[in-house]
Structures are given as structure tokens and as C-alpha cells.
N, C-alpha and C positions, 0 to 999 in steps of 0.2 A: 294309688290304692295300696294299703299295707298288705303284706302276706297274711294268711290265715293259719293259725296254729290249731290243729284239731286233735283233741285227746283229753285226758289220758285213756288209753286202752289197756285193759287188764293184760291182754296179750296182743301183740302185733306181729303178724307173720308176713314178712316182706317177700318171701319166696325168691330171695336173691342168693347168689353164691351156690346154686344148685346146677348140675349139668343138664344139658338138653336131652342127652341120651342115657339110657341104662337104668338099672335098678337104683332105688333110693331107700335109705333106712330112716326111720323117724329120728334117730340120733343126729342126722344131718340137718334137720329142719331148724333154721334160725328163728328164734322167738325173742322178741323184745318185750320185757316186762314193763308195764306202765309206759307203753310206747306212745308216740305222737307223730303226726305228719304236718310238715310245713308246706303250704300250698300258695302258689301265686299264678294268677291268670290260667287256672285250670290244670297246671302241671305241678309236680312235686319238686320242691326245692331241696328238702332234707327229710330224712327219717331218722328217728332216734328216740331217746327217752324224753318224756314230758319235761322232766326237771332240766335236762340239758338244753332243750329247745325253748324253754321259757325265757331265756336270756335274749332271744331274738326280738327285734322290734316288729311285733305282729299283733293283730287282733287274735282273740282266743275264742274258739268254739269248744265249750266244756262238754265232755262226754260224761254222763252220769251213770253210775252203777257198773255192774259187770259187763264187759264188752270185749269180744275177740274180733280183731280187724284183719281182713284178708284182701288181696287184690280182687277187683270185680271179676266175676266168672266170665269165661269166654265159651260160647257154644259154637264150635267150628263146623257143624254140619246140621242144617235143618231144612225142612220143606214147608215152612209156615205160610207160604203164599199158595193158597188153594181155596176151592169152594166145595161145599157139600160135606158129606160124611161117608164113612165106610163101616158103620156099625154092623151092618149085615154081614160084611166079610168077616169081621171079628167073631161073630156068632157062628158063622159057617165053619171057620177054622177050629174053633173050640168044640164043635160038634163032629169034627173028624174029616171034613171035606178037604180035598187037596187044592193046591194053588190053581191047577188046570180046571178043576171042577168049579171053583169059584169064578174063574175068568169066563167059563162057558155060561155061567148063570148071570153074566153081566157085571161081575165085580172086577177087582184088581185095579191096576193103575189106570187102565182105560176108562173106568167108571169115573175116577177123579178128573181125568182129562175132559170127559164129556161135561161134567158139572162145572169145571173151571172155564171151559170155553163159553158156556152159557152165561157166566157171571160178568158183570160190568167191571171195568177197571176200578171204579170207585168202590165197588163191593169188595174187590180183592184188597184194596188199600185198607179198608175198614177191618178186614180179617187179620191182616198183618199187624196193624196197630194194636188190636185187641190181644193177640197172642204175644206180641212184643212186651206189652205192659205186664202181662202175667209173668213173663221171663224176668223182667226188671224187678218185680216184687220178690222173686226168688234169688235175686242177687246177680243175675246175668246182665252185664252191661255192654257186651259185644256179641252180636248174633249173626252168623252166616245164614243167608237165605237163598235158596235155589229156585230157578224157574224149573221147567220140565213137565208141567201139566198142560202145556199149550200144544207142543209138537207140531207147530207150523210157524212160519215167519211172523205172521200177524199176531198169533196168540202168544208166542214166546215174548214178543215185544210188549204186548199188553201186560204180561206178568212182570217183566223187568222194569217197565215204566211204573207199575204199581209199587214195586219194591223201592224204587228211587223216591217216589212221592211219600211213601210211608217213612222213609229214612229222614225226610225233612220235617216229619211230624213228631216222631217219638224221641225220647231222651237217649235211648240205647243207640249204639252204632250198629247199623245194618250193613253187612258185607255181601253184595250180590254175586251170584254165580250163575252162569248160563249152563243149564242142563238140558239143552234141546235134544241131546242124544240119551234120553231117559229110557225109551223103549222104541221099537219100530212102530210108527204110526199106522193104524189100520186103514187109513184112507190114502196111503201111498203104496203103489204096486212094486216100486223098485227102491230098495233100501239105500243103495248108493246115490240114487238121484235125490233122495231126501237129504242125505248128509251133504251133498254138493250144494243143494239149495241153501242149507244153513250156512255153509262156508261162504258162498258167493254173495248171498243176499243179506242174511242176518248179521254175520260177524262185522261187516263194514258199518252197519247202522249202530250196532252196539258200541263200536269204537267212536263213531262220530257223535253219539249222544252220551258217551261216557256212562253206559249202563252197567258195565261189569268189566273186571280185569281178570276174571277167572272162568275157565271152561272145564266142565265135568262131563263124564259119560259113564253109563252103566255097562261095564264089560262083563258079560254073563251069557250063558247059553240061551236064556230067554230074552236077551236084549241084543247087544252087539258083540261080535267075536273080536278077539285081538286083531285079526287080519283086517276086519272091516273098519276098525276104529283108528288104526295107525295113521292112515293118510289124513284123517280128520284132526287128530291131535297134532300131527306135523304142521298142518296149515295154521292151527290155532297158535302153536308155539312160534311159527314164523311171523305171525301178526303181533306177537308180544304178549299173548295171554299166558297167565299162570295155568298150569294143568293140575287137576285133581281127579281122582278116579274112584268110582264105586267098584271095589275089587274083591274077589274071592268070597262073595257072600254065600253062594251055593256051590260053585265050582271054581277051581283055580284058573289062573291065567291073567287076571287083572293086575295083580301085584307086579308081575314081570313087565307088563306094559307101563305101569306107573314108574318103575325104576328106570326102564329104558328111556323114558321121556323126561326124566328128572322132575317128576311130579312133586308138588309141594306135599301132598298127602295121598295115602291110599286108605280108603275108608271101608269099613265092614270087617273083612278078613276072617269071618267065622269059619271058612273052609280051608284056611291056610294050613299047610303042612310045614314040617321042619325046613324043607327047602325054601319055601316062601318067607318063613320067619328069618332065616339066615340072610336071604337076599335083601330084605328090608332093613335088617339090622346093620348091614354093611353099607347101606346107601344113606343119602341125606333126606330121603322121603319119610315123612312122619306117618306112623301107623295110627289110625284113628279107630278106636273101639266105639261101637254103637249099641250099648246094652239095651236100649229101648226097643230095638228091632228084635233082639233075642227074646225079650219078655213078650213082645207082641206076637211073635211067630211061634214061640215055644221051642226055639232051637238053641244050639250051642252058643256060648259066648265067644267073642274074640279071644284068642289065646294070649291074653295080656301079660300074664306072668312069664311065659316063654319069650315073648317079644322083649320085655325088659331085661330078662336074664341074658338074652343073646346080645344085648347092647343097643337095642332099638329105642327110638323116641316114641312115647305113647301119649296121644291125646285121647280124651273121652268126650264124646258129643251125644246129643239127645236123639238125633235123627227124627225130630218131631215131624210127623206127617200123618195124614188121615187114615193110612192103611196099616202099615206094619208097626208103627211106633206112635200111637195116639196119645200116650201119657204126657210127653213133653216136659217132664220134670228131671232136669239134668242132675241135680244133687242126689235125688233118690236113686236114679239109675246108676250113677257113679259109685254110690255107697254099696249098692247091691253087687255091682261088678267086683268091687273090692273084696266082698265077702266070698264070692265064688272063685275068684282068681287069686285070692290071698295077696292082695296089694296092701302095702303100708299106707297109713294116712297120708304120708308125704307124697307117695306115688299117685294117690287119688287126687289130692289137691293140686299137684303139679299138672295132672292131666286135664284139669278144668281151668287152669290159670296160664302160666307162661308157656307150657308145652302146647296148649290149645291155641294160644296167640301165635306161636311159631307156625302152626298149621295154616295160618292165614297170612303169614309173612308180616306180622305186626309186632315189632320189637318195642313199641311204645306203650305197651299195656301187658297185663298178666303178672307184673311185679310192682312192688312199691319201692321205687328208687328215684334218685335225682334225675329229672328229665322225662320221666314217664307221666302219662296222664294220671290225674288224681281220681281214678276210678277204683272205688273200694266198697266193701260190704262189711257190715257190722252185725255180729250175732250176740244175743243176750245171754252170755255164759262166761265163766271165768276159765274155761278149759277147752281148747280147740278140739280135743278128741270127742267132745260131746256132739259136734256138728255131724260127723259121719255116723256116730253111735245112734243117733235118732233117724238115720237113713232119710234125710231130707224133710223130716217133719218139724224140725226146729227151723223156724223161718227167720230171715234177717229182721233186725229191729230198725236198721237204717241201710239205705243204698245211696251212694254218692257217685256222681258222674262229673268229671272235669271240675272237681272241687266244689260242686253244688249238691246239696241234699235233694234227691229227687223222689225218695220214698221213705216213709217212716211209719212203723207200726207202733201205736201207743199202747 
């Protein structure tokens, strides 16, 4: 089969030649005018101008009209495996009720745990598929998906198996993460005993069924303290899992744990001070901003500007979940974060492409370059700046996955 030449694009932004860490100016952004992509067996062979690549022996897929092409977006932190809704929580928060008051009224994470436990595995699969398809239409071709609403061996397995089944159904790539340490389950009297049960019983099954390569935990006063979680992470690391951490959302401490354990990413960071910012910037741990949670909770944003200026790597993810971040629109949230944190377009786009891919240890996507998967998104405009200018309301005209068109808006 011949390679496929796709183009011409008015502007093609390969997101190559940019550093993983630190601030980025728009002057650094590589833009190929009248660009094209040469694809074979799902991967990119070459990227260049349409005129230059026309000399290749390839079939041609002609792009009509104005079109800006970017790597497929990567959402490196979501909770899209769940059942039920927390609309009542949202109304309570906006009416001034505190987190504790909402929890006492039957809301909070435990509400979603209860509803998710009642749901069948197939119902969870259907929910993941539906939310993944919505993400795909918005240009997100790789989606991290956490467990964490089961909080028992059997229920966490149900969630992780549902994620695996959904991954075989949808065109997007789903990256599973075990978040069994999301909060202290109310039906366990001893927190250490629960964590030991997860380590000794759940982790080996996850390995044997290849259900996840990543382990996450919520390090917070309302969840697990640094001291409680360190033995848990140590065992996970010893078993070969990658570590990621819900860190510094309301109180500090989690980012220190993340750096100490060489975590791939530390996510949230809304409460991070200058000390934590410098700590992360000097490490290889990627800081992940979750503006959807800030919008949902009405709290401060991750100090993204300070993290970048200190030399840190910044990913931006949706945190799509039924409680604190129900919107689930990555581009809208990233654009809004850019406005409040004064991020350049290049920093925003890097945060949802190659820097987000790095937060998942996936070097084969997030850029348009020889050898990467041909995952890309096309917007109907002649100027890439229009994409963030419309704050997520300009939708992709085409989404491609592994060199195949999987979504098109006519």
C-alpha cells in the first residue's frame, strides 16, 4: 500500500523543536505554511510543505479550504469512568455550602463511589465510550482515565476492566490509571489495612491482567497524608508502576511526595507555594494544571506562569469528573487558564500536546514528526491564534487517528 499524503494545510504546527521545560514565546512556534503530512501504516513518514512532498510516490488526500493542523490533543488527567451525577453538589457549592457540609448531606466523592458501585461493568463501559467520543470530537485523541470510585478490590477491578473494554471500542487511546487511593473508604475502619489490601490483592491482579501501568493517590488532609502514602507508593514503584500524584490541591505536601518518588506528574498544585514551584521546576516531574477543577470549585488556578518561569514543565488537563470538574472541555479550560495565568499560545498548545504526552510517558504522540503516530486535528481557520481566541468554541473540522479520519464536521 502506498503512503498517503494529506494536505495542504494553510498552517501546520508540528510542535517540534520546543523544549519540554520552561517558558515558551510564540516566536518559537514552528509554523509550516501550506504544510502536509506523509503517512504510512498509521505513522508519520515526513512533514513538510505540500509542494515538496508532492514528489513522493503517494496517494493524496486533498484538504479543501482554510485549515490549521495540530497534533491530536492529549488529556493527561481524567475521571471519565463513573456513574451518576453530582449536580446537587454543584448547586450546593454555588449556594455557599462548604465541602464538609456537602459531604454530610450525602454528597462528595463518596456519593459517586456509591453510584459507581451500583452500576454494572457494561454501564461503566458505555459511559466511558460516550465521554471518549465527545473528547474525540473536540480533538482529543489520547485520554488518561482513572479508577478511584470503587474503593475496594472488586469495585476497582470493575472500573479498570471497564476502561480496558472501552479502550478496545473507541478510536481514542485510553491510558488507564489505578486511583484506588482516592479517599479513605467509609466502609473500612483501618486506613492502613485498606492500603495493604490494595497492595497485596489488587496490584498483582492489575499486573496479571495488564489493566494499568500507573498508580495515583490523592495526597491531601481530607484523603491520605504523605506519611500514609509513602509505603503504598514504594510498593507500587517496586512492582514497576509509574507514579502520579494528586498534589497540593488544598494543602501542600503532595508535590514533595511526587518529587521524592520520581513521579511522572504532580497534578492540581493550586495550593503550591514558591517552595513547591521551585521543587517541581528542578525535578523531572511534570506539573499538571487542572483548570476545570478551579472553575468547578471556584478556587485559584494552578500557578502555571510561575511554574513555567521557574523552568518547570507544564501539562494542562481537564480533570473531567462528575464532581469538581463536570465541564470536560479541555480546549476551553486551557484557553481560560491562558487568560488568567498569562500563558502564550505556544505554552497553552504545548500543554495539551507534547508536554501532556510526556506526562503519560508517551513520546510517540503530541508532535507531528517522523516516527510518531499520525494523530492530528484540523481547525477550519487560516490562523492558529483563532483557536484559543474562541476559547474552545471553534470546533475541529477533522480529527485523524493513526492516519485515518475518524471525525469530520461538514
